[in-house]
C-alpha positions in Angstrom: -57.9 -7.4 -11.5 -56.2 -5.2 -8.9 -52.6 -6.0 -8.2 -50.7 -6.6 -5.0 -47.4 -4.6 -5.1 -44.0 -6.1 -4.1 -44.4 -4.8 -0.5 -47.7 -6.6 -0.2 -46.3 -9.8 -1.6 -43.4 -9.5 0.9 -45.9 -9.1 3.8 -47.9 -12.2 2.6 -44.8 -14.3 2.4 -43.5 -13.1 5.8 -46.9 -13.7 7.5 -47.0 -17.2 5.9 -44.1 -18.2 8.1 -46.6 -18.2 11.0 -48.1 -21.4 9.7 -45.0 -23.5 10.4 -44.1 -21.5 13.5 -47.3 -22.7 15.2 -45.5 -25.9 16.4 -41.9 -25.7 15.5 -40.7 -22.8 17.6 -40.8 -25.0 20.7 -39.6 -28.2 19.0 -35.8 -27.8 19.9 -36.7 -27.3 23.7 -39.7 -29.6 23.7 -38.6 -32.0 26.4 -37.6 -29.3 28.8 -40.7 -27.3 28.1 -43.0 -30.3 28.8 -41.0 -30.9 32.0 -41.2 -27.3 33.3 -44.9 -27.0 32.5 -45.6 -30.3 34.2 -47.3 -31.6 31.1 -48.6 -35.0 31.9 -48.8 -36.4 28.3 -46.5 -37.0 25.4 -44.3 -33.9 24.8 -45.0 -34.2 21.0 -48.6 -33.2 21.7 -47.5 -29.6 22.4 -46.4 -29.4 18.8 -49.4 -31.2 17.2 -52.4 -30.1 19.4 -52.8 -26.9 17.4 -53.3 -29.1 14.4 -56.2 -30.8 16.1 -57.7 -27.3 16.5 -57.3 -26.7 12.8 -59.0 -30.0 12.0 -62.0 -29.0 14.2 -62.3 -25.5 12.8 -61.1 -25.6 9.1 -64.5 -26.2 7.6 -66.0 -23.3 9.5 -63.0 -21.1 8.6 -63.3 -22.0 4.9 -67.0 -20.9 4.9 -66.1 -17.8 6.8 -63.7 -16.8 4.1 -66.5 -16.6 1.6 -68.6 -14.5 3.9 -66.1 -11.9 5.2 -63.2 -12.1 2.7 -59.5 -12.7 3.1 -58.5 -9.4 4.8 -60.9 -9.6 7.7 -60.3 -13.3 8.1 -56.5 -12.6 8.3 -57.0 -9.9 10.9 -59.3 -12.2 12.8 -56.6 -14.9 13.1 -53.5 -12.9 13.9 -54.3 -11.5 17.3 -55.6 -14.8 18.9 -52.5 -16.4 17.3 -50.2 -14.1 19.3 -52.2 -14.4 22.5 -52.7 -18.1 22.7 -49.2 -18.8 21.4 -47.5 -16.6 24.0 -49.7 -17.7 26.9 -48.7 -21.4 26.4 -45.4 -20.7 28.2 -47.2 -19.7 31.4 -49.8 -22.4 31.8 -48.8 -25.3 34.1 -52.2 -27.1 34.3 -52.1 -29.8 31.6 -55.8 -29.5 30.7 -55.7 -25.7 30.3 -52.5 -26.1 28.3 -54.2 -28.6 26.0 -57.1 -26.1 25.5 -54.7 -23.3 24.8 -52.8 -25.2 22.2 -56.0 -26.4 20.5 -57.3 -22.8 20.4 -54.2 -21.8 18.6 -55.3 -24.0 15.7 -58.3 -21.9 14.5 -56.1 -18.8 14.5 -53.4 -20.6 12.5 -55.8 -21.9 9.9 -57.5 -18.5 9.5 -54.1 -17.0 8.7 -53.2 -19.8 6.2 -56.5 -19.8 4.3 -56.6 -16.0 4.1 -53.1 -15.7 2.7 -53.6 -18.5 0.1 -56.8 -16.8 -0.9 -54.9 -13.5 -1.5 -52.6 -15.4 -3.9 -55.5 -17.2 -5.6 -57.5 -13.9 -6.1 -54.7 -11.7 -7.3 -52.6 -14.1 -9.4 -53.3 -16.6 -12.2 -51.5 -19.4 -14.1 -47.7 -19.7 -13.9 -47.5 -16.5 -11.8 -49.8 -18.1 -9.2 -47.8 -21.3 -9.1 -44.6 -19.2 -8.7 -46.2 -17.3 -5.8 -47.4 -20.5 -4.1 -43.9 -21.9 -4.5 -42.5 -18.8 -3.0 -45.0 -19.1 -0.1 -43.8 -22.7 0.5 -40.3 -21.4 0.5 -41.2 -18.6 2.9 -42.8 -21.1 5.2 -39.8 -23.3 5.3 -37.4 -20.3 5.6 -39.5 -19.4 8.6 -38.8 -22.9 9.8 -35.1 -22.3 9.4 -35.2 -19.0 11.3 -37.6 -20.0 14.0 -36.1 -23.4 14.7 -32.7 -21.9 15.0 -34.0 -19.0 17.1 -36.1 -21.3 19.2 -33.1 -23.5 20.0 -30.9 -20.5 20.9 -33.6 -19.0 23.1 -34.3 -22.4 24.6 -30.7 -22.7 25.7 -31.1 -19.3 27.5 -34.4 -20.1 29.1 -37.1 -22.7 28.3 -39.8 -20.1 28.3 -38.2 -17.7 25.8 -39.3 -19.5 22.6 -42.9 -18.6 23.4 -42.0 -14.9 22.9 -41.6 -15.6 19.1 -45.4 -16.0 18.8 -45.8 -12.3 19.4 -44.5 -11.7 15.8 -48.1 -12.2 14.8 -48.8 -8.7 16.2 -46.3 -7.2 13.8 -47.9 -9.1 11.0 -51.3 -7.7 12.0 -50.0 -4.1 11.9 -48.3 -4.6 8.5 -51.5 -6.3 7.0 -53.6 -3.4 8.4 -51.5 -0.8 6.6 -50.4 -2.4 3.4 -52.6 -5.3 2.2 -55.7 -4.8 -0.1 -59.0 -4.7 1.7 -61.4 -5.0 -1.3 -62.1 -8.7 -0.7 -64.1 -11.0 -2.9 -67.1 -12.4 -1.0 -69.7 -14.9 -2.0 -72.8 -13.6 -3.7 -76.2 -15.2 -4.6 -75.3 -15.1 -8.3 -72.1 -17.0 -7.6 -74.0 -19.7 -5.7 -76.5 -20.1 -8.6 -74.0 -20.1 -11.5 -71.3 -22.4 -10.1 -71.5 -26.1 -10.7 -69.0 -28.5 -9.2 -68.4 -31.6 -11.3 -67.7 -35.1 -10.0 -64.3 -35.0 -11.6 -63.4 -31.8 -9.6 -64.7 -33.5 -6.4 -62.5 -36.5 -7.0 -59.4 -34.3 -7.6 -60.2 -32.3 -4.4 -60.4 -35.5 -2.4 -57.1 -36.8 -3.8 -55.3 -33.5 -3.0 -56.8 -33.6 0.5 -55.5 -37.1 1.2 -52.1 -36.2 -0.5 -51.6 -33.2 1.8 -52.6 -35.2 4.9 -50.2 -38.1 4.0 -47.3 -35.7 3.2 -47.6 -33.8 6.5 -47.9 -37.0 8.5 -44.5 -38.1 7.0 -42.9 -34.7 7.2 -43.9 -34.1 10.9 -42.6 -37.5 12.0 -39.2 -35.9 11.9 -40.3 -32.9 14.0 -41.9 -35.1 16.6 -39.1 -37.6 17.0 -35.8 -35.8 16.1 -35.9 -33.5 19.2 -35.6 -36.7 21.4 -33.6 -38.9 18.9 -30.7 -36.4 18.4 -29.9 -35.7 22.1 -30.3 -39.4 23.0 -28.2 -40.8 20.2 -25.8 -38.0 19.2 -25.7 -35.8 22.4 -27.1 -32.7 20.6 -28.0 -29.7 22.7 -31.3 -27.7 22.1 -29.5 -25.3 19.9 -27.9 -28.0 17.8 -31.2 -29.8 17.5 -32.7 -26.5 16.2 -29.9 -26.1 13.7 -30.3 -29.6 12.4 -34.1 -29.3 12.0 -33.6 -25.9 10.4 -31.4 -27.6 7.8 -34.4 -29.7 6.8 -36.4 -26.6 6.3 -33.6 -24.9 4.3 -33.5 -27.9 2.0 -37.3 -27.8 1.7 -36.9 -24.1 0.6 -34.4 -24.9 -2.1 -36.5 -27.9 -3.4 -39.7 -25.8 -3.4 -37.9 -23.2 -5.5 -37.1 -25.9 -8.1 -40.5 -27.5 -7.9 -42.1 -25.5 -10.8 -39.3 -26.6 -13.1 -39.8 -30.2 -12.0 -43.5 -30.0 -12.7 -42.9 -28.6 -16.1 -40.9 -31.7 -17.0 -42.9 -34.4 -15.1 -46.4 -32.9 -14.5 -47.9 -32.1 -11.1 -49.1 -35.6 -10.1 -45.9 -37.4 -11.1 -44.0 -34.8 -9.0 -46.2 -35.6 -5.9 -45.4 -39.3 -6.3 -41.7 -38.5 -6.5 -42.0 -36.4 -3.3 -43.3 -39.5 -1.4 -40.4 -41.5 -2.8 -37.9 -39.0 -1.3 -39.7 -39.2 2.1 -39.0 -43.0 1.9 -35.3 -42.4 1.3 -35.1 -39.9 4.1 -36.5 -42.1 6.8 -34.4 -45.1 5.7 -31.4 -42.8 6.2 -32.6 -41.7 9.7 -33.4 -45.3 10.7 -29.8 -46.5 10.0 -28.0 -43.3 11.0 -25.0 -43.8 13.1 -23.0 -40.9 11.7 -23.5 -37.4 10.5 -23.4 -38.6 6.9 -26.7 -40.6 7.1 -28.2 -37.8 9.2 -27.4 -35.3 6.5 -28.8 -37.6 3.8 -32.0 -38.0 5.9 -32.4 -34.2 6.2 -31.8 -33.8 2.4 -34.3 -36.4 1.3 -37.1 -35.4 3.8 -36.6 -31.7 2.8 -37.0 -32.6 -0.9 -40.0 -34.7 0.0 -41.7 -31.6 1.5 -40.7 -29.3 -1.3 -42.2 -31.6 -3.9 -45.5 -32.2 -2.1 -47.0 -29.5 0.2 -46.4 -26.3 -1.9 -47.5 -28.2 -5.1 -50.6 -29.7 -3.5 -51.5 -26.2 -2.3 -51.3 -24.9 -5.9 -53.2 -27.9 -7.2 -56.1 -27.2 -4.8 -56.2 -23.6 -5.9 -56.2 -24.6 -9.5 -59.1 -27.1 -9.1 -61.2 -24.6 -7.1 -63.9 -22.2 -8.4 -64.7 -18.8 -6.8 -67.5 -20.5 -4.9 -65.6 -23.5 -3.7 -62.3 -21.7 -3.0 -63.0 -21.1 0.7 -64.3 -24.6 1.3 -61.4 -26.3 -0.6 -58.7 -24.2 1.0 -60.2 -25.0 4.4 -60.1 -28.7 3.4 -56.5 -28.4 2.3 -55.6 -26.8 5.6 -57.5 -29.6 7.4 -55.4 -32.2 5.6 -52.1 -30.4 6.3 -52.7 -29.9 10.0 -54.5 -33.3 10.5 -51.3 -34.8 9.1 -49.3 -33.0 11.8 -51.6 -34.2 14.5 -51.7 -37.8 13.4 -47.9 -37.9 13.2 -47.9 -37.8 17.0 -49.5 -41.3 17.2 -46.7 -42.9 15.3 -45.0 -42.9 18.8 -47.3 -45.8 19.7 -45.6 -48.0 17.1 -42.5 -48.3 19.3 -40.3 -46.5 21.9 -37.3 -46.8 19.6 -37.0 -43.9 17.2 -35.2 -46.0 14.7 -38.2 -48.4 14.4 -40.5 -45.4 14.0 -38.3 -44.0 11.2 -38.3 -47.4 9.5 -42.1 -47.5 9.8 -42.3 -44.1 8.2 -40.1 -45.2 5.3 -42.4 -48.2 4.7 -45.5 -45.9 4.9 -43.9 -43.6 2.4 -43.3 -46.4 -0.1 -46.9 -47.7 0.3 -48.4 -44.2 -0.1 -46.2 -43.5 -3.2 -47.4 -46.8 -4.7 -51.1 -46.2 -3.9 -51.1 -42.7 -5.4 -49.2 -43.8 -8.5 -52.0 -46.4 -9.1 -54.8 -44.0 -8.3 -53.4 -41.2 -10.4 -52.8 -43.5 -13.3 -56.3 -45.0 -13.1 -57.8 -41.5 -13.0 -55.7 -40.4 -16.0 -54.2 -37.5 -14.0 -50.5 -38.0 -14.9 -50.8 -35.6 -17.8 -51.9 -32.7 -15.5 
């Protein structure tokens, strides 16, 4: 097996930050951006519409990975990512803006699937889990950087955060020069020799629903905090960015410890624990009247992310075969981004953010209980 050198790993991790950047760079200035662009619908849609694009295209992108390989798929995603992301700051027609944000989705999922495929193809076992944990850390570090930078740029001019999308062009150049190009592609022999068992299908489905549920819960904070913090605590765009970046920083730290937790509890128990932390986080936000409860909410939600999304990504890779890898990674991406999109609709629960946070905490408890029962019934707690 060919190796990816340290520079190649660094480029994969750096480019991975684009997956969280797709919606979060405009989060701190969301209300002002929606106003300036004359967006006629909920401002939260501007964050989550790319996720709808992912849901619509993830299956096709997964199949495309098997046909053209990770390198070509990555290059195919990076340029449209930069173009559609940047143009979003200059479209004042709501329908065209919706189309632009949706088209950003296929580009984002192409990047995510290609990068995870690189890790799956070039690393195995504990080293693979470590790299996927690092990828999760890189994604959330990107959240720290881009949320803070987006808030600062938003204070200067509401349009400036859209410039950050152009980083994808730099990633394209780096990938072109430094990443391996000898991709694995599907062959007729692979198709004939690979059999997918019912047990594997059940695990894939459980991981899909777990990733969807985790991202619904995580993104509730990204959809509601940009409005909750200014209304209830008087935060500026930059302070909103700093606070939301703190959640991402905590997610980085918890993702770094996730392999150690898994070694003590097993993967499926750690996932259930992650949902329990989401519950604690949203209880804290629901009752927050001071910085102490806000800080606790950020802490628990960040841990919830670190114990679910990177781990579920690794679990999907581990359960996949060479033939099913593209399909399963596309399915995982569909779950992650569908969760982001669905999180928008929690706004219909109530206008009061505290009620929404309370609802999210109840959902977290129910999901943790459901997965605990299902995992135990399927005898998965030893994995």
